[in-house]
C-alpha positions in Angstrom: 64.0 61.5 166.8 67.3 60.6 168.4 68.8 59.9 164.8 67.6 63.3 163.6 69.1 65.0 166.7 72.4 63.2 166.1 72.6 64.4 162.4 71.7 68.0 163.4 74.4 68.0 166.1 76.9 66.5 163.6 76.2 69.2 161.0 76.5 71.9 163.6 79.9 70.6 164.6 80.9 70.0 160.9 79.5 72.8 158.7 80.5 73.1 155.0 84.2 73.1 155.8 86.9 70.5 155.9 87.6 70.8 159.6 87.8 67.0 159.8 90.5 64.9 158.1 88.1 62.5 156.4 84.8 62.5 154.5 83.3 59.2 153.6 81.1 58.7 150.5 78.9 55.7 149.7 76.8 55.9 146.5 74.6 53.0 147.7 73.7 53.8 151.2 74.9 57.3 151.9 72.9 60.6 152.5 74.1 64.1 151.7 72.5 65.2 155.0 74.8 62.9 157.0 78.0 64.0 158.7 80.2 62.1 156.3 81.7 59.7 158.7 82.5 56.0 158.0 79.3 55.0 159.9 77.2 57.8 158.3 78.6 58.5 154.9 77.6 61.0 152.2 76.0 59.9 149.0 77.7 62.1 146.4 81.1 63.3 145.7 79.5 66.7 144.9 78.5 67.1 148.5 82.0 66.0 149.8 83.6 68.5 147.5 81.2 71.3 148.6 82.3 70.8 152.2 86.0 71.5 151.4 86.5 75.3 151.6 87.0 77.1 148.3 89.6 79.7 147.5 91.2 79.3 150.9 94.6 77.8 151.6 94.0 74.6 153.6 96.1 74.0 156.7 94.9 70.4 157.1 94.6 67.7 154.5 91.2 66.2 153.6 90.7 62.6 152.4 87.5 61.8 150.6 87.1 58.0 151.3 85.1 56.5 148.4 83.3 53.3 149.0 83.2 50.7 146.3 80.6 51.3 143.6 79.9 53.2 140.4 79.5 57.0 140.8 77.1 58.5 138.3 77.8 61.9 136.7 74.8 63.3 138.6 76.6 62.6 141.8 79.8 64.3 140.6 80.9 67.9 140.3 80.8 69.3 136.8 84.1 71.1 137.7 86.5 70.5 140.6 87.5 74.1 141.1 89.6 76.3 143.4 90.5 74.0 146.3 93.9 75.0 147.6 95.7 72.3 149.4 99.3 71.1 149.0 100.7 67.7 148.3 103.0 67.6 151.4 101.2 69.5 154.1 97.5 69.4 153.2 96.6 67.1 150.3 93.0 66.9 149.0 92.8 63.1 148.4 90.2 61.1 146.6 90.8 57.6 147.7 89.2 54.2 146.8 88.6 53.1 150.3 87.9 49.4 149.5 91.0 48.9 147.4 92.5 50.1 144.1 90.0 50.3 141.3 86.9 49.6 143.4 85.6 53.2 143.2 84.6 53.9 139.6 84.2 57.5 138.8 83.2 59.5 135.7 85.7 61.8 134.0 87.1 64.8 135.9 87.4 68.5 134.8 89.8 70.2 137.3 90.6 74.0 137.4 92.7 76.0 139.8 93.2 73.1 142.2 96.3 72.6 144.4 97.4 69.5 146.2 95.0 67.0 144.6 95.7 63.3 144.9 93.8 60.5 143.1 94.6 57.3 144.9 93.4 54.0 143.6 90.4 55.3 141.7 89.1 54.3 138.3 88.0 57.0 135.9 86.0 56.4 132.7 84.9 58.9 130.1 84.3 59.4 126.4 85.6 63.0 126.6 88.9 63.8 128.4 89.1 61.3 131.2 91.1 63.7 133.4 91.6 67.4 132.4 93.5 69.7 134.7 94.0 73.4 133.9 96.1 75.8 136.1 96.7 73.2 138.7 99.6 73.0 141.2 100.6 69.8 142.8 98.5 66.9 141.4 99.3 63.2 141.9 97.6 60.3 140.2 98.7 57.0 141.9 97.6 53.4 141.7 94.7 54.5 139.5 93.1 53.5 136.2 92.1 56.1 133.6 90.1 54.2 131.0 88.8 55.4 127.7 88.0 54.3 124.2 90.1 54.5 121.0 86.8 55.3 119.2 85.4 58.1 121.4 87.7 59.3 124.2 89.6 62.4 123.2 92.5 62.0 125.7 93.1 60.2 129.0 95.2 62.8 130.8 95.2 66.4 129.6 97.0 69.1 131.6 97.8 72.6 130.6 99.4 75.6 132.3 100.1 73.5 135.4 103.0 72.7 137.7 104.3 69.8 139.8 102.3 66.9 138.4 102.9 63.2 139.3 101.5 60.0 137.6 102.7 56.8 139.3 101.9 53.1 139.1 98.7 53.7 137.0 97.1 52.4 133.8 96.3 55.1 131.2 94.5 53.4 128.4 92.4 54.0 125.3 92.1 57.4 123.5 91.3 58.7 120.0 94.3 61.0 120.3 96.9 60.8 123.1 96.9 58.8 126.4 98.8 61.8 127.9 99.0 65.4 126.6 100.9 68.1 128.6 100.9 71.7 127.4 103.0 74.3 129.3 103.4 71.9 132.3 106.4 72.7 134.5 107.8 69.9 136.7 106.3 66.4 136.0 107.2 62.9 136.9 105.8 59.8 135.1 106.9 56.7 136.9 105.9 53.0 136.7 102.8 53.5 134.5 101.3 51.8 131.5 100.3 54.2 128.6 98.5 52.3 125.9 96.0 52.1 123.1 96.1 55.7 121.8 95.7 56.4 118.1 98.2 59.3 118.1 101.1 59.3 120.5 101.0 57.4 123.8 102.3 60.6 125.4 103.8 63.9 124.7 104.8 67.1 126.6 104.8 70.3 124.6 104.1 74.0 124.6 107.2 74.9 126.7 106.7 71.9 129.1 109.8 71.8 131.3 111.6 69.5 133.8 109.7 66.3 132.8 111.1 63.0 133.9 109.8 59.7 132.4 111.1 56.6 134.1 110.2 52.9 134.2 107.0 53.1 132.2 105.5 50.9 129.5 104.3 52.5 126.3 102.5 50.1 124.0 99.9 49.7 121.2 99.9 53.3 120.1 99.7 54.8 116.6 101.9 57.8 115.7 104.5 57.1 118.4 105.5 56.3 122.0 106.9 59.3 123.9 107.6 62.7 122.3 109.4 65.7 123.8 107.7 68.6 122.1 105.4 68.7 119.1 103.5 71.8 118.0 101.6 74.5 120.0 99.6 77.7 119.7 101.8 80.4 121.2 98.8 81.8 123.2 98.8 78.7 125.4 102.5 79.0 126.6 103.6 80.4 129.9 106.7 82.4 130.8 109.6 81.9 131.2 109.5 78.9 128.8 108.4 80.6 125.6 110.9 79.2 123.1 111.4 75.5 122.7 108.5 73.0 122.8 110.1 71.0 125.6 112.9 71.9 128.0 114.8 69.5 130.3 113.4 66.1 129.5 114.7 62.8 130.8 113.3 59.5 129.4 115.0 56.6 131.1 114.5 52.8 131.5 111.2 52.6 129.7 109.7 49.9 127.5 108.2 50.7 124.1 106.4 47.9 122.3 104.0 47.6 119.4 104.2 51.2 118.4 103.3 51.9 114.7 105.5 55.0 114.5 108.7 56.0 116.3 109.3 54.6 119.8 110.3 58.1 121.0 111.8 61.4 119.8 111.9 65.1 119.9 110.1 67.9 118.0 111.5 71.2 119.1 113.2 70.1 122.4 116.1 71.6 124.3 118.2 69.4 126.6 116.6 66.0 126.2 118.1 62.6 127.3 116.9 59.2 126.2 118.8 56.5 128.1 118.5 52.7 128.7 115.2 52.3 127.0 114.1 49.1 125.2 111.9 49.4 122.0 110.5 46.3 120.3 108.2 46.1 117.3 108.3 49.8 116.6 108.6 52.0 113.5 106.4 50.0 111.2 105.1 53.3 109.6 108.6 54.7 109.0 111.4 55.0 111.6 112.5 54.1 115.2 113.5 57.5 116.5 113.0 61.0 115.3 114.6 64.4 115.8 112.3 66.8 113.9 111.4 70.4 114.1 108.5 71.4 116.4 105.8 73.8 115.3 104.5 77.1 116.6 101.3 78.8 115.5 98.9 81.4 116.8 95.6 79.5 116.9 92.3 81.2 116.2 90.0 81.9 119.2 89.6 84.4 122.0 93.0 83.6 123.5 94.8 84.6 120.3 95.2 88.1 121.7 98.0 86.8 123.9 100.3 86.0 121.0 101.3 89.7 120.4 102.3 90.4 124.0 104.2 87.1 124.3 106.2 87.9 121.1 107.1 91.3 122.5 108.3 89.5 125.6 110.7 87.5 123.5 108.8 84.4 122.6 109.4 82.4 119.4 106.4 82.3 117.3 104.0 84.4 115.3 100.8 86.5 115.7 99.6 85.5 112.3 97.2 82.7 111.8 98.5 80.2 109.3 101.2 77.6 108.9 103.4 79.0 111.7 107.1 78.5 112.2 109.6 75.7 112.9 111.1 75.2 116.4 114.7 73.8 116.6 116.2 71.1 118.8 119.3 71.5 120.9 121.4 69.1 123.0 119.5 65.9 122.4 121.3 62.8 123.6 120.3 59.2 122.8 122.4 56.9 125.0 122.5 53.1 125.5 119.1 52.4 124.0 118.1 49.1 122.3 115.8 49.0 119.3 114.8 45.5 118.1 112.3 44.3 115.5 111.5 40.8 114.3 113.4 40.0 111.1 110.2 40.0 109.1 109.0 43.3 110.6 111.6 46.1 110.2 110.8 49.7 110.3 109.2 50.7 107.0 111.8 53.1 105.6 114.8 53.8 107.8 116.3 53.7 111.3 116.2 57.4 112.1 114.4 60.5 111.0 116.4 63.7 111.4 115.7 67.3 110.4 118.7 69.5 109.6 118.1 73.1 108.5 114.6 74.4 109.3 113.0 76.0 106.3 110.6 78.4 108.2 112.3 79.5 111.4 110.4 82.8 111.7 111.9 84.8 114.6 114.1 82.0 115.9 117.8 83.2 115.9 120.0 81.4 113.4 121.1 78.7 113.0 117.7 77.1 113.4 118.3 73.4 113.0 116.8 70.1 114.2 120.1 68.4 114.7 122.1 70.8 116.9 124.3 68.8 119.3 122.3 65.6 118.5 124.3 62.6 119.7 123.7 58.9 119.5 126.0 56.8 121.8 126.0 53.2 122.7 122.8 52.4 120.8 122.0 48.9 119.6 119.7 48.5 116.6 118.5 45.2 115.3 116.1 46.3 112.5 116.0 44.8 109.0 118.8 44.1 106.6 122.4 45.4 107.0 121.8 48.0 104.3 118.6 49.3 105.9 118.9 53.1 105.4 120.2 55.1 108.4 117.8 58.0 107.7 120.3 60.9 107.9 120.2 62.7 104.6 122.6 65.0 102.8 121.2 68.1 104.4 121.2 66.7 107.9 124.1 66.3 110.4 127.1 67.7 108.5 130.4 65.8 108.6 131.8 67.7 111.5 128.7 67.3 113.7 128.1 64.8 116.5 125.4 63.0 114.5 127.3 62.7 111.2 126.4 59.3 109.7 130.0 58.1 110.0 130.0 58.8 113.8 126.6 57.3 114.3 127.7 54.1 112.7 131.0 54.0 114.6 129.5 54.9 118.0 126.6 52.5 117.9 126.0 48.8 117.0 123.6 48.9 114.0 122.5 45.6 112.6 125.6 43.8 113.8 124.0 41.4 116.3 120.6 39.7 116.7 118.9 41.0 119.9 116.7 38.7 122.0 113.8 40.2 123.9 112.3 38.7 127.1 109.3 39.5 129.1 110.2 41.1 132.4 106.8 41.3 134.0 104.1 44.0 134.1 104.4 44.6 130.4 108.1 45.4 130.6 110.8 43.9 128.3 114.4 43.0 128.8 116.8 43.1 125.9 119.4 40.3 125.6 122.3 41.7 123.5 125.2 39.5 122.6 128.2 41.2 124.2 126.0 43.5 126.1 125.0 47.1 125.5 128.0 49.3 124.8 129.1 51.5 127.6 128.5 55.2 126.9 128.6 58.1 129.2 125.7 60.6 129.4 126.8 64.0 128.3 125.7 66.6 130.9 122.9 69.0 130.0 124.1 72.3 128.5 122.4 75.5 129.5 124.9 78.1 128.4 123.2 78.8 125.1 119.6 78.8 126.5 117.3 81.6 125.3 117.2 84.8 127.3 115.0 84.7 130.4 115.0 81.0 130.8 116.6 79.3 133.9 119.0 76.4 133.9 117.0 73.5 135.4 119.7 71.2 136.9 123.4 70.3 136.5 123.0 66.6 135.8 120.2 64.4 134.5 117.5 63.3 136.9 117.2 59.6 137.7 
C-alpha cells in the first residue's frame, strides 16, 4: 500500500512533462508507471519520450539516462517527433548511463526535433540507423551506429536540417553510405570513423553548406571516401542554397585508407578546401581525387511540385523528369595532401579525374565547368610508375588555368619520392615524406561570384 501511494504521489508531482532534469530507463527492471528516478526507473524509452512536452520550447534540458541492456523496438518510439530543446540551453539527451556502448538501441527516425544529443549509445538497424528530417541542433557523441553492408540502407541520413554534430563515434556498415546529408546547413564531423559502406563513406549534397570535416578516419568503402556534392532532386533543396550541390566545405587532417574509389573529391561544389589529409591504398577502381560535375534532377513523387516554384525563385535545375542537368564546381583547393599506394597497387587508370566543360548545364549561367579555379598545391603523390597518367585531358584545365597540367606537375611532387606510411593510433595514418610535405598557402575562399541570394559564409577556412 505504501509503495502504491509513493508511486501515485510521484506521478502527481511529475505528470507527463519534463519538469525534472533526468528520466531513468531500465529495460530489465523498470516500470512505465514508475516516476522515472534512478531508484524507480521507467521500462521503455517510449514512455520517457512521452513525458517530454511536445511542440513546446523547453526551458530546461532533459537527460534520459539509459541503463545497460538491449532495448527492443516495441519499447521504442516509431518516430521521435517535435520535441523542441536546444543544444546549449536545454538539450534533450539520450545517454548510456553505464558507459559508452552499454545501452543498445534500435534505429531512430527523428522528425522536427531540436537540441537532441545521443551520448554514448549504440544504435543498430537494417534500415537507416539514424534518420533525421527537419532537425535543428543534433549531436551524436561517443556513440556507435552499426549496420550491415548487406541490408542497412545508410547509417546516418539527415535532410533539410541545421546545426548537426557527429564526434568521436563509429559509423559502420551500410549498403549505400555511412553518412548522407541532403540540404544540411552547418555540420561538424570530428574524430569519427566512417567505414564499411558500399558506396561513399560520406557525402553532403543537395545544397549542404558550411560543412567541416576534421580528424576523421574514412576506410573500407566502395565508391569513395568523402564527397562534397553529388546529385540531388531539386525538390529536396532549401533556400537560399539552391545552386551548387555543396557550399563552403572544409576537409582537413583526415585519414583515408582502403577506399576502392577516390579518397575524396567534389561533384558540383563551391568553395571547398581539402588540406593536410593522408590517403593510402585508394583509387583502385580509377583515380585518387575527382572534380566532376554534380547532378540535378526533378525526381518523381508528390514533392516534385516544388521544382517549379524553386526554379522561379532562381534555383538551378529542371522541372522535367529525366536525365537532369550538370552542376559546376568553383574555387576548389587541394593543398598539402599526401596520396600513397603500394608499388604493386596503384590507382587503376590515373591520378586525377577532372571535368572541364559541362555538356548539359541547363539553366546554369555560362561558363559551366567542373574545373573553375581548381588548384592543386603542395600535394605529394606516390602512385604507380613515373608515367602514370595525370588524368587531366585536352578539354580540361586550359593552359592558362590554375589546374593546367604543367602547373599541377610543377606545384606538386608527383611520383618523385617514395612515401612511408605509419600507424598513428585509432585507425589514423601518418605519412613519412622524404624532405617533408611542400609548404603551400591555403587560398582564401572566394564569395564575390556566388549566385544571387546566397550569403558568404566566412572569410577564412574553418579549422
